[in-house]
N, C-alpha and C positions, 0 to 999 in steps of 0.2 A: 374352060381355059385350063391348060395343063399346069402342073406345079412349076415346071421350068420357066414357062412364060410368065406366070404370076410373079416369080422371084425376080425375073428380069424387069418387069414393070415396076415393082416396088423399088428396085435399085435405081431406076431412072427418076422416080418421083420423090424419093426420100430427101435429096438435097435441095429441093425447090424452096422450102421456107427460107434458108440462108441466101439463096440466089435472089429471090424476090426482094428480101430485105435489103440486100446490098445494092441492087439496081435502084431501089427506092432512095437509098442514101445518095447515090450518084446523081439521081434526078434532082433531089433537093439541093445538092451542091451546085449543079450547073444552073439551076433556077436562080439561086442567090447570086451567082456571078453575072448572069445576063440581065438581072433586074436590080439596079443599084439601090432601089428603095425597099427591096425585100431582104430581110435578114433571117438567117436560119434560126429556128427555135432552139432553146437551150439543149433540148435532147439531141437534135441533129448536130449542133455545134460540138457537143461532147463527143459524139461519134467521130466527127471529122478529126478531132484532136487526139484520139486514143485508139489508133489502129490495132495495137497489140492486145489491149484489153477487150476491144470489140471482137477480135478474132477468137479470143478465149471464150467469150460469152456465147458467140454463135456456135462454136464447137460444143460447148457444154449442153446447150439446148438441143441443137440439131443432131449431134452424134451421141453424146452421153445419154440423154433422156430418150430421144425418139428411137435411136437404134436399139437401145436397151429394151424399150417397150415392144418393138417389133420382134426382137430376138425371143422374147417370152411367148409371143403369139405363135412364132414359127418353131419354137423349141430348139433353136440353133443360133449360135453367134457367128455365123458364116460371113455376114455382110461386112464386118470390120476388116476382115482379111482382104476382101475385094477392094474396099475403099482405101486401103493403104496405097494402092496404085493410083488413086484418083485425087485424094485430098491434097497432096503436094502440088499437083497441077492447078487446082483451085486456089491454093495459097499464093502461088507465084503470080497469077493474074490479079488476085486480090491486092497484093502489095504494089504491083506495077500500075494499077489504075486508081489507086487510092488517092483522095484529095491530099494535096501538099507533097506527094511523092517527088523525090528529087534524085535523078540518076543519069548515068551515061547511057544513051540510047543503045549503043552497040553491046555494052555489057548486059543490059537488060534482055535484049533479044537473044543473045547467046545463051544466057541462063534459061530463058524460056524454052528455047529449042532443045537444050540439053535435058531439061526436065521432061519434055515430051518424049524424047528418045528413051529415057529411063522408064517412064511410065508405060509406054507401049511394049517395051521389053518385058517388064514385070507383069503387065496385064496378059500378054500372050502366054507367059509361063503359067500364070494362075489358071487360065482356061484350059491350057494343054494338060495340066496336072489334074484338073477336075473333069477331064474328058469332054470339054466344051459344054459343060452344064453350069447353070447359075446356082451356086450354093449347094453343091452336091454333098458337102460335109463341112463341119467346122474344124478349126485347128485342133489337133490332137491334144494339145495342152489344155484347152478349154474343156474338152471331153473328160480328160483325167481329173480336172478340178471339179467338174460336175459330180463325178462319182465320189470324190474326196469330201466335198462339203455337203452333199445330200440336200436336205430340205432347206438349208441355209443358202444354197447357191443362188437363189433368185435375187437376193440383195447383195451378196458378196460379188457377184458377177458385175454389178454396176461399177464397182471400184477396180476390181482386178482386170476386167476386160476393157472398160470404156474410159474411166478416169485416168488409168495408167496410159492408155493410148493417147489421151490428150497431152500428157506430159511429153511423150515421145514425139508425136507428130508436130505439135507446136514447136518443140525444141529443135528437131532436125530441120525444120523449115525456116528457122530464124535467119539463115543466110539470105533467103529471098527478101526479107525485110531490110537487111543490111545493104544489099545490092541496090535497093530502091530508096535508100536513105542518104546516100552520098554520091555526088556527081564528081567523078574523078576519071581522067583519061585512062584508056587501056594501057597496060604495061606488060612486061615479060611475065609477071606473076599470074596475070589473068590467063595467059596461054599455058602456063604450067598447070593451073587449076583445071583448064579445059582438058588437057592431056590426062590428068588423074581421073577426072570424071568419066571420060570416054573409056579409059583403061578399066575402070570399075565396071561399067556397063558391059563391055565386051567379055571380061573375065566371068562375070555372073551369068551371061548368056551361055557361054560354052560350058560352064560348070553345070548349070541347070539342064542343058540339053543332054549332056553325058549322063546325068542322074536320071533324067526321064527315060532315056534309052535303056539304061540298066534296069530300072523298075519295070519297064514294058517287057523286057526279055524275061525277067523273073516271073511276071504274071503269065506269060506264055508257057514257061516251063512248069509252073504250078498246074495250069490247065491240062498239060500233057502227063501230069503225074511224075515228072522228073525232078531230081534234086535241084534246089535253088542255089544260085551262086551266092555265097555268104557275104561278099563284100565288094564294093566298087573301089578298085585301086588302079585304074587306068586313066589315061588322059591327064587332066589337071588334078584329078584325085590321087594321082601317084605322088604329087608334090605337096599336097595339102589335104587334110582330112575334111576341111570345110571351105573349098575354094569359092563356093557361091557366097558364103558369109564374107569372105575376104573381099570379093568384088563389090558387095554392097557397102562395106566400110570404105573402100576406095572412093566410091561415089559420094558418100556423105562428107568425107573429109576433103574431097575435092571442092565441094560446095563451101565448106568451112574456110578453105584457103581464099576464096573470093572475099569473105568477110575480113580475114586477117589483112589482106591486101588493102582493104578500105579503112583499116584502123578500127575495126569493129570486132575485136577479139572475143567479146562477150557472147557473140552469136555462135561461137564454137561449142558452147556448153551442151547443146542438143546432140551434136555428134559424139561428144564424150560420154554422155549418159546412154546414148544408143549403143556405143561400143561396150560399155559395162554391162548393159542388159543382154547384149548378144553373147558376151562371155558366159553369162549365167545360162542362157539358152543352149549354148554349146555343151555345157556340162549335162543338162537335161537330155539332150539328143544322144549323147554318148552313153549315158546311163540306160537309156531306152534300147540302144543297140545291144548292150551287154546283157539285157534281160531276155533277148531272143536266143534260145539255145543253139539254133543251127548256125548262128554267126558269131557267138560270143568269143570263141577261141581265135578265130580269124581276126576279129576286131581288136582283141587285145594285142596281137602281133602288129596289126596296123597302127595302133597307138604308139607302140614302141619304136616303129621305124619311120613314121611320117609326121611332118610338122602339123600343128593344130590349124593355124590360119595362114600364116605367111608362107607361100610356096618355097620349098627348099628341096634339095636332093634327098631321095629316099635312102635312109641309112642301111636298108637291107642290101643294097648293091655293094656297099663297102664291106658289110659283114660277110657276104658271099665271096668277095674278093679275098678277104683275110683267110677264109676257110680253105681256099684253093692254093694258098701260098705255103 
């Protein structure tokens, strides 16, 4: 069996412990409902009453521990990158089908459909970037940390790669819980949230497509021994240095608006933490760009003339206009 097929098989098998446990929980719940003389055991009753705590426990065991062990067997933390596109879909169904969930049917189905659109877009981009292979490489930030921490990386990775992802993923998925916690008729703010979510997905799709085409062209130039194009400053990248990040933020804050509309503002904390983290990642990415000699000067100019996240007019056009007057 080839390496690619092995990694694909592992990817499909690894979430089974959580899925089997959750199906068992639902089975116990429906059994207790159908048989009035049967009461759930204290363990299952606790699970029914604590969906958020149970979600964290399942994540800790199935992702933090199992993924971490597999990553050391494979000498790569690639799988958490792929599962960023999958875990939110699992969470939205988890909260929608959970015992005692209470929600507006249409809002629930809209959020589920939006989550599938987001996930398929991001999954497509992942495999396109990896040249349609499973786990071709791990995130470059993890590779850098592997070199930085050396022999201590085996245990530091548990916290920096997996425990941190639990904070982010549980947090950004809190609106799914809020949507399935309150039954309230649809209103105008739901449609505003839908528009923001879809705008985010579309923006991220075009930004990532333009980035992919740019990287592909440079790879061909490198094969031909020709000079590389130092910087992408066309399309959406003319108006923002990180339009793909901006699109992702629109998506998560669109979900957060669903929560606000339901009076569950606390569920926005995940989107806020994710934005703060992405601000730090933006700094790391730009530092990495400036370390590459062939593009350092061009990127410094790009930084001076182009907005960081929010798309805005490129100031170089105004500078050029002033020079001609």
